[in-house]
PDB file of all heavy atoms in Angstrom:
ATOM      1  N   MET A   1     133.935 125.252 119.268  1.00  0.00           N
ATOM      2  CA  MET A   1     133.126 125.498 118.067  1.00  0.00           C
ATOM      3  C   MET A   1     132.825 126.991 117.974  1.00  0.00           C
ATOM      4  O   MET A   1     132.335 127.573 118.937  1.00  0.00           O
ATOM      5  CB  MET A   1     131.821 124.693 118.179  1.00  0.00           C
ATOM      6  CG  MET A   1     130.930 124.776 116.937  1.00  0.00           C
ATOM      7  SD  MET A   1     129.352 123.943 117.179  1.00  0.00           S
ATOM      8  CE  MET A   1     129.811 122.252 116.910  1.00  0.00           C
ATOM      9  N   PRO A   2     133.115 127.606 116.853  1.00  0.00           N
ATOM     10  CA  PRO A   2     132.812 129.038 116.720  1.00  0.00           C
ATOM     11  C   PRO A   2     131.306 129.311 116.796  1.00  0.00           C
ATOM     12  O   PRO A   2     130.491 128.435 116.491  1.00  0.00           O
ATOM     13  CB  PRO A   2     133.349 129.404 115.335  1.00  0.00           C
ATOM     14  CG  PRO A   2     134.109 128.240 114.849  1.00  0.00           C
ATOM     15  CD  PRO A   2     133.747 127.058 115.690  1.00  0.00           C
ATOM     16  N   GLY A   3     130.967 130.521 117.190  1.00  0.00           N
ATOM     17  CA  GLY A   3     129.551 130.881 117.351  1.00  0.00           C
ATOM     18  C   GLY A   3     128.738 130.726 116.079  1.00  0.00           C
ATOM     19  O   GLY A   3     127.592 130.291 116.118  1.00  0.00           O
ATOM     20  N   SER A   4     129.330 131.079 114.924  1.00  0.00           N
ATOM     21  CA  SER A   4     128.572 131.006 113.667  1.00  0.00           C
ATOM     22  C   SER A   4     128.255 129.561 113.291  1.00  0.00           C
ATOM     23  O   SER A   4     127.171 129.267 112.806  1.00  0.00           O
ATOM     24  CB  SER A   4     129.342 131.687 112.536  1.00  0.00           C
ATOM     25  OG  SER A   4     130.590 131.055 112.353  1.00  0.00           O
ATOM     26  N   ALA A   5     129.184 128.662 113.575  1.00  0.00           N
ATOM     27  CA  ALA A   5     128.943 127.246 113.274  1.00  0.00           C
ATOM     28  C   ALA A   5     127.858 126.691 114.189  1.00  0.00           C
ATOM     29  O   ALA A   5     127.007 125.915 113.764  1.00  0.00           O
ATOM     30  CB  ALA A   5     130.229 126.451 113.432  1.00  0.00           C
ATOM     31  N   LYS A   6     127.893 127.121 115.452  1.00  0.00           N
ATOM     32  CA  LYS A   6     126.884 126.678 116.416  1.00  0.00           C
ATOM     33  C   LYS A   6     125.501 127.176 115.983  1.00  0.00           C
ATOM     34  O   LYS A   6     124.521 126.416 116.028  1.00  0.00           O
ATOM     35  CB  LYS A   6     127.239 127.247 117.786  1.00  0.00           C
ATOM     36  CG  LYS A   6     126.677 126.478 118.940  1.00  0.00           C
ATOM     37  CD  LYS A   6     127.172 127.089 120.244  1.00  0.00           C
ATOM     38  CE  LYS A   6     127.439 126.015 121.262  1.00  0.00           C
ATOM     39  NZ  LYS A   6     128.019 126.530 122.475  1.00  0.00           N
ATOM     40  N   THR A   7     125.428 128.440 115.552  1.00  0.00           N
ATOM     41  CA  THR A   7     124.161 129.014 115.095  1.00  0.00           C
ATOM     42  C   THR A   7     123.647 128.252 113.876  1.00  0.00           C
ATOM     43  O   THR A   7     122.455 127.927 113.798  1.00  0.00           O
ATOM     44  CB  THR A   7     124.338 130.505 114.749  1.00  0.00           C
ATOM     45  OG1 THR A   7     124.854 131.174 115.890  1.00  0.00           O
ATOM     46  CG2 THR A   7     123.031 131.130 114.347  1.00  0.00           C
ATOM     47  N   ALA A   8     124.535 127.949 112.942  1.00  0.00           N
ATOM     48  CA  ALA A   8     124.141 127.211 111.736  1.00  0.00           C
ATOM     49  C   ALA A   8     123.624 125.825 112.104  1.00  0.00           C
ATOM     50  O   ALA A   8     122.627 125.355 111.542  1.00  0.00           O
ATOM     51  CB  ALA A   8     125.317 127.101 110.784  1.00  0.00           C
ATOM     52  N   LEU A   9     124.271 125.179 113.064  1.00  0.00           N
ATOM     53  CA  LEU A   9     123.845 123.848 113.503  1.00  0.00           C
ATOM     54  C   LEU A   9     122.457 123.904 114.138  1.00  0.00           C
ATOM     55  O   LEU A   9     121.586 123.094 113.813  1.00  0.00           O
ATOM     56  CB  LEU A   9     124.869 123.294 114.494  1.00  0.00           C
ATOM     57  CG  LEU A   9     124.604 121.876 115.012  1.00  0.00           C
ATOM     58  CD1 LEU A   9     124.714 120.870 113.868  1.00  0.00           C
ATOM     59  CD2 LEU A   9     125.589 121.519 116.109  1.00  0.00           C
ATOM     60  N   VAL A  10     122.255 124.877 115.011  1.00  0.00           N
ATOM     61  CA  VAL A  10     120.954 125.016 115.679  1.00  0.00           C
ATOM     62  C   VAL A  10     119.851 125.304 114.662  1.00  0.00           C
ATOM     63  O   VAL A  10     118.773 124.708 114.714  1.00  0.00           O
ATOM     64  CB  VAL A  10     121.018 126.122 116.760  1.00  0.00           C
ATOM     65  CG1 VAL A  10     119.634 126.491 117.265  1.00  0.00           C
ATOM     66  CG2 VAL A  10     121.906 125.674 117.910  1.00  0.00           C
ATOM     67  N   LEU A  11     120.127 126.206 113.708  1.00  0.00           N
ATOM     68  CA  LEU A  11     119.133 126.509 112.678  1.00  0.00           C
ATOM     69  C   LEU A  11     118.846 125.287 111.813  1.00  0.00           C
ATOM     70  O   LEU A  11     117.688 125.004 111.491  1.00  0.00           O
ATOM     71  CB  LEU A  11     119.620 127.661 111.790  1.00  0.00           C
ATOM     72  CG  LEU A  11     119.440 129.063 112.348  1.00  0.00           C
ATOM     73  CD1 LEU A  11     120.087 130.078 111.422  1.00  0.00           C
ATOM     74  CD2 LEU A  11     117.960 129.382 112.527  1.00  0.00           C
ATOM     75  N   GLY A  12     119.893 124.571 111.443  1.00  0.00           N
ATOM     76  CA  GLY A  12     119.724 123.369 110.624  1.00  0.00           C
ATOM     77  C   GLY A  12     118.880 122.325 111.325  1.00  0.00           C
ATOM     78  O   GLY A  12     117.982 121.733 110.731  1.00  0.00           O
ATOM     79  N   LEU A  13     119.163 122.112 112.600  1.00  0.00           N
ATOM     80  CA  LEU A  13     118.380 121.138 113.368  1.00  0.00           C
ATOM     81  C   LEU A  13     116.935 121.600 113.536  1.00  0.00           C
ATOM     82  O   LEU A  13     116.008 120.799 113.450  1.00  0.00           O
ATOM     83  CB  LEU A  13     119.016 120.914 114.743  1.00  0.00           C
ATOM     84  CG  LEU A  13     120.302 120.102 114.759  1.00  0.00           C
ATOM     85  CD1 LEU A  13     120.888 120.087 116.166  1.00  0.00           C
ATOM     86  CD2 LEU A  13     120.084 118.683 114.270  1.00  0.00           C
ATOM     87  N   GLY A  14     116.752 122.898 113.741  1.00  0.00           N
ATOM     88  CA  GLY A  14     115.400 123.431 113.887  1.00  0.00           C
ATOM     89  C   GLY A  14     114.583 123.266 112.624  1.00  0.00           C
ATOM     90  O   GLY A  14     113.441 122.810 112.656  1.00  0.00           O
ATOM     91  N   ILE A  15     115.186 123.599 111.500  1.00  0.00           N
ATOM     92  CA  ILE A  15     114.486 123.469 110.217  1.00  0.00           C
ATOM     93  C   ILE A  15     114.260 121.990 109.897  1.00  0.00           C
ATOM     94  O   ILE A  15     113.165 121.607 109.471  1.00  0.00           O
ATOM     95  CB  ILE A  15     115.291 124.177 109.097  1.00  0.00           C
ATOM     96  CG1 ILE A  15     115.287 125.688 109.345  1.00  0.00           C
ATOM     97  CG2 ILE A  15     114.722 123.848 107.727  1.00  0.00           C
ATOM     98  CD1 ILE A  15     116.280 126.460 108.494  1.00  0.00           C
ATOM     99  N   GLY A  16     115.266 121.164 110.128  1.00  0.00           N
ATOM    100  CA  GLY A  16     115.125 119.725 109.884  1.00  0.00           C
ATOM    101  C   GLY A  16     114.026 119.115 110.743  1.00  0.00           C
ATOM    102  O   GLY A  16     113.236 118.307 110.264  1.00  0.00           O
ATOM    103  N   GLY A  17     113.968 119.525 111.998  1.00  0.00           N
ATOM    104  CA  GLY A  17     112.923 119.026 112.899  1.00  0.00           C
ATOM    105  C   GLY A  17     111.539 119.456 112.465  1.00  0.00           C
ATOM    106  O   GLY A  17     110.580 118.682 112.525  1.00  0.00           O
ATOM    107  N   THR A  18     111.439 120.690 111.991  1.00  0.00           N
ATOM    108  CA  THR A  18     110.147 121.198 111.514  1.00  0.00           C
ATOM    109  C   THR A  18     109.678 120.410 110.298  1.00  0.00           C
ATOM    110  O   THR A  18     108.516 120.020 110.216  1.00  0.00           O
ATOM    111  CB  THR A  18     110.264 122.697 111.160  1.00  0.00           C
ATOM    112  OG1 THR A  18     110.711 123.393 112.308  1.00  0.00           O
ATOM    113  CG2 THR A  18     108.942 123.257 110.714  1.00  0.00           C
ATOM    114  N   ILE A  19     110.601 120.159 109.369  1.00  0.00           N
ATOM    115  CA  ILE A  19     110.262 119.379 108.174  1.00  0.00           C
ATOM    116  C   ILE A  19     109.862 117.961 108.569  1.00  0.00           C
ATOM    117  O   ILE A  19     108.877 117.419 108.058  1.00  0.00           O
ATOM    118  CB  ILE A  19     111.446 119.379 107.181  1.00  0.00           C
ATOM    119  CG1 ILE A  19     111.638 120.783 106.614  1.00  0.00           C
ATOM    120  CG2 ILE A  19     111.216 118.366 106.070  1.00  0.00           C
ATOM    121  CD1 ILE A  19     112.924 120.962 105.821  1.00  0.00           C
ATOM    122  N   ALA A  20     110.589 117.358 109.504  1.00  0.00           N
ATOM    123  CA  ALA A  20     110.270 116.004 109.955  1.00  0.00           C
ATOM    124  C   ALA A  20     108.882 115.956 110.582  1.00  0.00           C
ATOM    125  O   ALA A  20     108.098 115.038 110.305  1.00  0.00           O
ATOM    126  CB  ALA A  20     111.323 115.528 110.951  1.00  0.00           C
ATOM    127  N   LEU A  21     108.543 116.949 111.404  1.00  0.00           N
ATOM    128  CA  LEU A  21     107.217 116.991 112.017  1.00  0.00           C
ATOM    129  C   LEU A  21     106.119 117.169 110.966  1.00  0.00           C
ATOM    130  O   LEU A  21     105.057 116.553 111.059  1.00  0.00           O
ATOM    131  CB  LEU A  21     107.139 118.139 113.037  1.00  0.00           C
ATOM    132  CG  LEU A  21     107.777 117.855 114.384  1.00  0.00           C
ATOM    133  CD1 LEU A  21     107.771 119.111 115.244  1.00  0.00           C
ATOM    134  CD2 LEU A  21     107.036 116.738 115.105  1.00  0.00           C
ATOM    135  N   ALA A  22     106.375 118.005 109.965  1.00  0.00           N
ATOM    136  CA  ALA A  22     105.388 118.218 108.900  1.00  0.00           C
ATOM    137  C   ALA A  22     105.158 116.927 108.124  1.00  0.00           C
ATOM    138  O   ALA A  22     104.011 116.577 107.816  1.00  0.00           O
ATOM    139  CB  ALA A  22     105.865 119.327 107.971  1.00  0.00           C
ATOM    140  N   LEU A  23     106.236 116.217 107.807  1.00  0.00           N
ATOM    141  CA  LEU A  23     106.099 114.945 107.085  1.00  0.00           C
ATOM    142  C   LEU A  23     105.358 113.923 107.937  1.00  0.00           C
ATOM    143  O   LEU A  23     104.506 113.188 107.434  1.00  0.00           O
ATOM    144  CB  LEU A  23     107.482 114.400 106.704  1.00  0.00           C
ATOM    145  CG  LEU A  23     108.197 115.136 105.579  1.00  0.00           C
ATOM    146  CD1 LEU A  23     109.616 114.593 105.425  1.00  0.00           C
ATOM    147  CD2 LEU A  23     107.443 115.006 104.265  1.00  0.00           C
ATOM    148  N   LEU A  24     105.673 113.878 109.220  1.00  0.00           N
ATOM    149  CA  LEU A  24     105.002 112.950 110.123  1.00  0.00           C
ATOM    150  C   LEU A  24     103.505 113.260 110.205  1.00  0.00           C
ATOM    151  O   LEU A  24     102.672 112.359 110.166  1.00  0.00           O
ATOM    152  CB  LEU A  24     105.643 113.052 111.513  1.00  0.00           C
ATOM    153  CG  LEU A  24     105.251 111.985 112.523  1.00  0.00           C
ATOM    154  CD1 LEU A  24     105.739 110.615 112.073  1.00  0.00           C
ATOM    155  CD2 LEU A  24     105.857 112.320 113.877  1.00  0.00           C
ATOM    156  N   GLY A  25     103.172 114.547 110.296  1.00  0.00           N
ATOM    157  CA  GLY A  25     101.769 114.957 110.334  1.00  0.00           C
ATOM    158  C   GLY A  25     101.025 114.588 109.063  1.00  0.00           C
ATOM    159  O   GLY A  25      99.890 114.122 109.106  1.00  0.00           O
ATOM    160  N   ALA A  26     101.670 114.782 107.918  1.00  0.00           N
ATOM    161  CA  ALA A  26     101.051 114.436 106.635  1.00  0.00           C
ATOM    162  C   ALA A  26     100.838 112.930 106.545  1.00  0.00           C
ATOM    163  O   ALA A  26      99.782 112.470 106.089  1.00  0.00           O
ATOM    164  CB  ALA A  26     101.920 114.929 105.483  1.00  0.00           C
ATOM    165  N   PHE A  27     101.813 112.159 106.991  1.00  0.00           N
ATOM    166  CA  PHE A  27     101.701 110.694 106.965  1.00  0.00           C
ATOM    167  C   PHE A  27     100.574 110.225 107.880  1.00  0.00           C
ATOM    168  O   PHE A  27      99.769 109.369 107.503  1.00  0.00           O
ATOM    169  CB  PHE A  27     103.035 110.082 107.386  1.00  0.00           C
ATOM    170  CG  PHE A  27     103.035 108.582 107.362  1.00  0.00           C
ATOM    171  CD1 PHE A  27     103.029 107.903 106.155  1.00  0.00           C
ATOM    172  CD2 PHE A  27     103.051 107.855 108.539  1.00  0.00           C
ATOM    173  CE1 PHE A  27     103.022 106.520 106.129  1.00  0.00           C
ATOM    174  CE2 PHE A  27     103.046 106.476 108.518  1.00  0.00           C
ATOM    175  CZ  PHE A  27     103.034 105.797 107.309  1.00  0.00           C
ATOM    176  N   ALA A  28     100.484 110.821 109.072  1.00  0.00           N
ATOM    177  CA  ALA A  28      99.423 110.450 110.015  1.00  0.00           C
ATOM    178  C   ALA A  28      98.053 110.778 109.441  1.00  0.00           C
ATOM    179  O   ALA A  28      97.110 109.998 109.588  1.00  0.00           O
ATOM    180  CB  ALA A  28      99.630 111.179 111.345  1.00  0.00           C
ATOM    181  N   ALA A  29      97.931 111.919 108.765  1.00  0.00           N
ATOM    182  CA  ALA A  29      96.655 112.301 108.152  1.00  0.00           C
ATOM    183  C   ALA A  29      96.276 111.311 107.055  1.00  0.00           C
ATOM    184  O   ALA A  29      95.105 110.936 106.923  1.00  0.00           O
ATOM    185  CB  ALA A  29      96.751 113.710 107.584  1.00  0.00           C
ATOM    186  N   LEU A  30      97.259 110.882 106.275  1.00  0.00           N
ATOM    187  CA  LEU A  30      97.010 109.913 105.202  1.00  0.00           C
ATOM    188  C   LEU A  30      96.547 108.580 105.785  1.00  0.00           C
ATOM    189  O   LEU A  30      95.559 108.001 105.324  1.00  0.00           O
ATOM    190  CB  LEU A  30      98.292 109.722 104.385  1.00  0.00           C
ATOM    191  CG  LEU A  30      98.212 108.744 103.230  1.00  0.00           C
ATOM    192  CD1 LEU A  30      97.296 109.279 102.135  1.00  0.00           C
ATOM    193  CD2 LEU A  30      99.592 108.477 102.657  1.00  0.00           C
ATOM    194  N   VAL A  31      97.238 108.095 106.815  1.00  0.00           N
ATOM    195  CA  VAL A  31      96.864 106.829 107.457  1.00  0.00           C
ATOM    196  C   VAL A  31      95.452 106.928 108.027  1.00  0.00           C
ATOM    197  O   VAL A  31      94.635 106.013 107.880  1.00  0.00           O
ATOM    198  CB  VAL A  31      97.886 106.469 108.562  1.00  0.00           C
ATOM    199  CG1 VAL A  31      97.382 105.314 109.430  1.00  0.00           C
ATOM    200  CG2 VAL A  31      99.228 106.113 107.933  1.00  0.00           C
ATOM    201  N   HIS A  32      95.139 108.043 108.660  1.00  0.00           N
ATOM    202  CA  HIS A  32      93.816 108.258 109.241  1.00  0.00           C
ATOM    203  C   HIS A  32      92.735 108.237 108.161  1.00  0.00           C
ATOM    204  O   HIS A  32      91.686 107.626 108.329  1.00  0.00           O
ATOM    205  CB  HIS A  32      93.810 109.594 109.994  1.00  0.00           C
ATOM    206  CG  HIS A  32      92.545 109.874 110.717  1.00  0.00           C
ATOM    207  ND1 HIS A  32      92.192 109.212 111.871  1.00  0.00           N
ATOM    208  CD2 HIS A  32      91.534 110.728 110.449  1.00  0.00           C
ATOM    209  CE1 HIS A  32      91.024 109.661 112.270  1.00  0.00           C
ATOM    210  NE2 HIS A  32      90.596 110.575 111.431  1.00  0.00           N
ATOM    211  N   ALA A  33      92.994 108.904 107.032  1.00  0.00           N
ATOM    212  CA  ALA A  33      92.022 108.946 105.939  1.00  0.00           C
ATOM    213  C   ALA A  33      91.796 107.555 105.353  1.00  0.00           C
ATOM    214  O   ALA A  33      90.658 107.168 105.081  1.00  0.00           O
ATOM    215  CB  ALA A  33      92.501 109.906 104.856  1.00  0.00           C
ATOM    216  N   VAL A  34      92.877 106.796 105.191  1.00  0.00           N
ATOM    217  CA  VAL A  34      92.745 105.433 104.646  1.00  0.00           C
ATOM    218  C   VAL A  34      91.958 104.548 105.616  1.00  0.00           C
ATOM    219  O   VAL A  34      91.069 103.804 105.204  1.00  0.00           O
ATOM    220  CB  VAL A  34      94.146 104.836 104.369  1.00  0.00           C
ATOM    221  CG1 VAL A  34      94.062 103.348 104.076  1.00  0.00           C
ATOM    222  CG2 VAL A  34      94.799 105.567 103.198  1.00  0.00           C
ATOM    223  N   ALA A  35      92.258 104.656 106.901  1.00  0.00           N
ATOM    224  CA  ALA A  35      91.556 103.845 107.903  1.00  0.00           C
ATOM    225  C   ALA A  35      90.069 104.194 107.931  1.00  0.00           C
ATOM    226  O   ALA A  35      89.216 103.303 108.024  1.00  0.00           O
ATOM    227  CB  ALA A  35      92.174 104.074 109.277  1.00  0.00           C
ATOM    228  N   ARG A  36      89.750 105.484 107.812  1.00  0.00           N
ATOM    229  CA  ARG A  36      88.353 105.898 107.822  1.00  0.00           C
ATOM    230  C   ARG A  36      87.624 105.376 106.577  1.00  0.00           C
ATOM    231  O   ARG A  36      86.501 104.922 106.656  1.00  0.00           O
ATOM    232  CB  ARG A  36      88.255 107.424 107.906  1.00  0.00           C
ATOM    233  CG  ARG A  36      86.858 107.876 108.209  1.00  0.00           C
ATOM    234  CD  ARG A  36      86.758 109.287 108.686  1.00  0.00           C
ATOM    235  NE  ARG A  36      87.803 110.160 108.168  1.00  0.00           N
ATOM    236  CZ  ARG A  36      87.710 111.480 108.195  1.00  0.00           C
ATOM    237  NH1 ARG A  36      86.657 112.053 108.709  1.00  0.00           N
ATOM    238  NH2 ARG A  36      88.670 112.234 107.727  1.00  0.00           N
ATOM    239  N   ALA A  37      88.290 105.421 105.433  1.00  0.00           N
ATOM    240  CA  ALA A  37      87.695 104.915 104.191  1.00  0.00           C
ATOM    241  C   ALA A  37      87.429 103.414 104.303  1.00  0.00           C
ATOM    242  O   ALA A  37      86.381 102.932 103.875  1.00  0.00           O
ATOM    243  CB  ALA A  37      88.607 105.220 103.015  1.00  0.00           C
ATOM    244  N   GLU A  38      88.356 102.674 104.900  1.00  0.00           N
ATOM    245  CA  GLU A  38      88.166 101.236 105.069  1.00  0.00           C
ATOM    246  C   GLU A  38      87.012 100.951 106.020  1.00  0.00           C
ATOM    247  O   GLU A  38      86.234 100.024 105.798  1.00  0.00           O
ATOM    248  CB  GLU A  38      89.443 100.586 105.599  1.00  0.00           C
ATOM    249  CG  GLU A  38      90.512 100.450 104.540  1.00  0.00           C
ATOM    250  CD  GLU A  38      91.780  99.800 105.074  1.00  0.00           C
ATOM    251  OE1 GLU A  38      91.839  99.530 106.292  1.00  0.00           O
ATOM    252  OE2 GLU A  38      92.691  99.583 104.267  1.00  0.00           O
ATOM    253  N   ASN A  39      86.860 101.742 107.066  1.00  0.00           N
ATOM    254  CA  ASN A  39      85.769 101.550 108.023  1.00  0.00           C
ATOM    255  C   ASN A  39      84.417 101.797 107.364  1.00  0.00           C
ATOM    256  O   ASN A  39      83.448 101.095 107.643  1.00  0.00           O
ATOM    257  CB  ASN A  39      85.924 102.494 109.221  1.00  0.00           C
ATOM    258  CG  ASN A  39      87.042 102.047 110.145  1.00  0.00           C
ATOM    259  OD1 ASN A  39      87.509 100.921 110.061  1.00  0.00           O
ATOM    260  ND2 ASN A  39      87.480 102.933 111.002  1.00  0.00           N
ATOM    261  N   GLU A  40      84.337 102.783 106.485  1.00  0.00           N
ATOM    262  CA  GLU A  40      83.083 103.087 105.806  1.00  0.00           C
ATOM    263  C   GLU A  40      82.713 101.973 104.832  1.00  0.00           C
ATOM    264  O   GLU A  40      81.538 101.697 104.628  1.00  0.00           O
ATOM    265  CB  GLU A  40      83.192 104.420 105.067  1.00  0.00           C
ATOM    266  CG  GLU A  40      83.175 105.603 106.009  1.00  0.00           C
ATOM    267  CD  GLU A  40      83.452 106.916 105.298  1.00  0.00           C
ATOM    268  OE1 GLU A  40      83.594 106.902 104.071  1.00  0.00           O
ATOM    269  OE2 GLU A  40      83.531 107.937 105.986  1.00  0.00           O
ATOM    270  N   GLU A  41      83.714 101.333 104.233  1.00  0.00           N
ATOM    271  CA  GLU A  41      83.447 100.267 103.272  1.00  0.00           C
ATOM    272  C   GLU A  41      82.872  99.023 103.951  1.00  0.00           C
ATOM    273  O   GLU A  41      82.069  98.318 103.368  1.00  0.00           O
ATOM    274  CB  GLU A  41      84.745  99.856 102.560  1.00  0.00           C
ATOM    275  CG  GLU A  41      85.168 100.821 101.481  1.00  0.00           C
ATOM    276  CD  GLU A  41      86.518 100.441 100.896  1.00  0.00           C
ATOM    277  OE1 GLU A  41      86.952  99.298 101.094  1.00  0.00           O
ATOM    278  OE2 GLU A  41      87.121 101.305 100.250  1.00  0.00           O
ATOM    279  N   ASP A  42      83.302  98.733 105.173  1.00  0.00           N
ATOM    280  CA  ASP A  42      82.958  97.466 105.815  1.00  0.00           C
ATOM    281  C   ASP A  42      82.473  97.671 107.254  1.00  0.00           C
ATOM    282  O   ASP A  42      83.201  97.412 108.201  1.00  0.00           O
ATOM    283  CB  ASP A  42      84.200  96.553 105.780  1.00  0.00           C
ATOM    284  CG  ASP A  42      83.844  95.099 106.074  1.00  0.00           C
ATOM    285  OD1 ASP A  42      82.667  94.839 106.379  1.00  0.00           O
ATOM    286  OD2 ASP A  42      84.740  94.249 106.007  1.00  0.00           O
ATOM    287  N   PRO A  43      81.234  98.136 107.419  1.00  0.00           N
ATOM    288  CA  PRO A  43      80.743  98.375 108.789  1.00  0.00           C
ATOM    289  C   PRO A  43      80.584  97.098 109.595  1.00  0.00           C
ATOM    290  O   PRO A  43      80.691  97.104 110.809  1.00  0.00           O
ATOM    291  CB  PRO A  43      79.408  99.072 108.580  1.00  0.00           C
ATOM    292  CG  PRO A  43      79.026  98.851 107.166  1.00  0.00           C
ATOM    293  CD  PRO A  43      80.278  98.515 106.405  1.00  0.00           C
ATOM    294  N   GLY A  44      80.314  95.965 108.937  1.00  0.00           N
ATOM    295  CA  GLY A  44      80.152  94.699 109.646  1.00  0.00           C
ATOM    296  C   GLY A  44      81.422  94.273 110.364  1.00  0.00           C
ATOM    297  O   GLY A  44      81.381  93.708 111.446  1.00  0.00           O
ATOM    298  N   ARG A  45      82.555  94.566 109.753  1.00  0.00           N
ATOM    299  CA  ARG A  45      83.839  94.221 110.355  1.00  0.00           C
ATOM    300  C   ARG A  45      84.025  95.006 111.654  1.00  0.00           C
ATOM    301  O   ARG A  45      84.543  94.496 112.638  1.00  0.00           O
ATOM    302  CB  ARG A  45      84.970  94.520 109.375  1.00  0.00           C
ATOM    303  CG  ARG A  45      86.297  93.999 109.815  1.00  0.00           C
ATOM    304  CD  ARG A  45      87.302  94.173 108.707  1.00  0.00           C
ATOM    305  NE  ARG A  45      87.514  95.589 108.406  1.00  0.00           N
ATOM    306  CZ  ARG A  45      88.559  96.284 108.819  1.00  0.00           C
ATOM    307  NH1 ARG A  45      89.488  95.706 109.530  1.00  0.00           N
ATOM    308  NH2 ARG A  45      88.680  97.554 108.530  1.00  0.00           N
ATOM    309  N   GLN A  46      83.579  96.263 111.666  1.00  0.00           N
ATOM    310  CA  GLN A  46      83.682  97.076 112.873  1.00  0.00           C
ATOM    311  C   GLN A  46      82.853  96.468 114.005  1.00  0.00           C
ATOM    312  O   GLN A  46      83.274  96.462 115.151  1.00  0.00           O
ATOM    313  CB  GLN A  46      83.181  98.504 112.597  1.00  0.00           C
ATOM    314  CG  GLN A  46      84.196  99.398 111.967  1.00  0.00           C
ATOM    315  CD  GLN A  46      85.419  99.575 112.845  1.00  0.00           C
ATOM    316  OE1 GLN A  46      86.443  98.929 112.648  1.00  0.00           O
ATOM    317  NE2 GLN A  46      85.344 100.422 113.830  1.00  0.00           N
ATOM    318  N   GLU A  47      81.671  95.971 113.680  1.00  0.00           N
ATOM    319  CA  GLU A  47      80.842  95.342 114.710  1.00  0.00           C
ATOM    320  C   GLU A  47      81.560  94.144 115.320  1.00  0.00           C
ATOM    321  O   GLU A  47      81.520  93.931 116.514  1.00  0.00           O
ATOM    322  CB  GLU A  47      79.494  94.913 114.112  1.00  0.00           C
ATOM    323  CG  GLU A  47      78.548  96.058 113.853  1.00  0.00           C
ATOM    324  CD  GLU A  47      78.181  96.785 115.126  1.00  0.00           C
ATOM    325  OE1 GLU A  47      77.910  96.138 116.148  1.00  0.00           O
ATOM    326  OE2 GLU A  47      78.181  98.038 115.098  1.00  0.00           O
ATOM    327  N   GLY A  48      82.212  93.360 114.476  1.00  0.00           N
ATOM    328  CA  GLY A  48      82.946  92.200 114.963  1.00  0.00           C
ATOM    329  C   GLY A  48      84.093  92.598 115.886  1.00  0.00           C
ATOM    330  O   GLY A  48      84.367  91.915 116.857  1.00  0.00           O
ATOM    331  N   LEU A  49      84.741  93.718 115.590  1.00  0.00           N
ATOM    332  CA  LEU A  49      85.860  94.183 116.419  1.00  0.00           C
ATOM    333  C   LEU A  49      85.380  94.692 117.770  1.00  0.00           C
ATOM    334  O   LEU A  49      86.090  94.591 118.756  1.00  0.00           O
ATOM    335  CB  LEU A  49      86.621  95.295 115.697  1.00  0.00           C
ATOM    336  CG  LEU A  49      87.477  94.860 114.503  1.00  0.00           C
ATOM    337  CD1 LEU A  49      88.020  96.085 113.796  1.00  0.00           C
ATOM    338  CD2 LEU A  49      88.601  93.959 114.931  1.00  0.00           C
ATOM    339  N   ARG A  50      84.171  95.226 117.832  1.00  0.00           N
ATOM    340  CA  ARG A  50      83.671  95.801 119.090  1.00  0.00           C
ATOM    341  C   ARG A  50      83.324  94.718 120.100  1.00  0.00           C
ATOM    342  O   ARG A  50      83.334  94.944 121.283  1.00  0.00           O
ATOM    343  CB  ARG A  50      82.423  96.648 118.802  1.00  0.00           C
ATOM    344  CG  ARG A  50      82.768  98.009 118.255  1.00  0.00           C
ATOM    345  CD  ARG A  50      81.612  98.983 118.389  1.00  0.00           C
ATOM    346  NE  ARG A  50      81.841 100.121 117.516  1.00  0.00           N
ATOM    347  CZ  ARG A  50      81.134 100.372 116.417  1.00  0.00           C
ATOM    348  NH1 ARG A  50      80.138  99.614 116.080  1.00  0.00           N
ATOM    349  NH2 ARG A  50      81.421 101.418 115.665  1.00  0.00           N
ATOM    350  N   ARG A  51      82.966  93.539 119.604  1.00  0.00           N
ATOM    351  CA  ARG A  51      82.529  92.476 120.527  1.00  0.00           C
ATOM    352  C   ARG A  51      83.670  91.828 121.270  1.00  0.00           C
ATOM    353  O   ARG A  51      84.777  91.847 120.979  1.00  0.00           O
ATOM    354  CB  ARG A  51      81.784  91.398 119.735  1.00  0.00           C
ATOM    355  CG  ARG A  51      80.426  91.912 119.328  1.00  0.00           C
ATOM    356  CD  ARG A  51      79.592  90.830 118.716  1.00  0.00           C
ATOM    357  NE  ARG A  51      78.416  91.477 118.124  1.00  0.00           N
ATOM    358  CZ  ARG A  51      78.004  91.255 116.893  1.00  0.00           C
ATOM    359  NH1 ARG A  51      78.643  90.422 116.109  1.00  0.00           N
ATOM    360  NH2 ARG A  51      76.936  91.862 116.464  1.00  0.00           N
TER     361      ARG A  51
END
């Protein structure tokens, strides 16, 4: 494999990985926000889960 193709592959994977991590982080933040909103709506349910 020529050096330029190898460099392009490494850069592509690096950028792709960064985008994937950013999307994963955004998704995790969304899930966390939804879970927190649900917990605030129904505190009694949380008590039942703790027991």
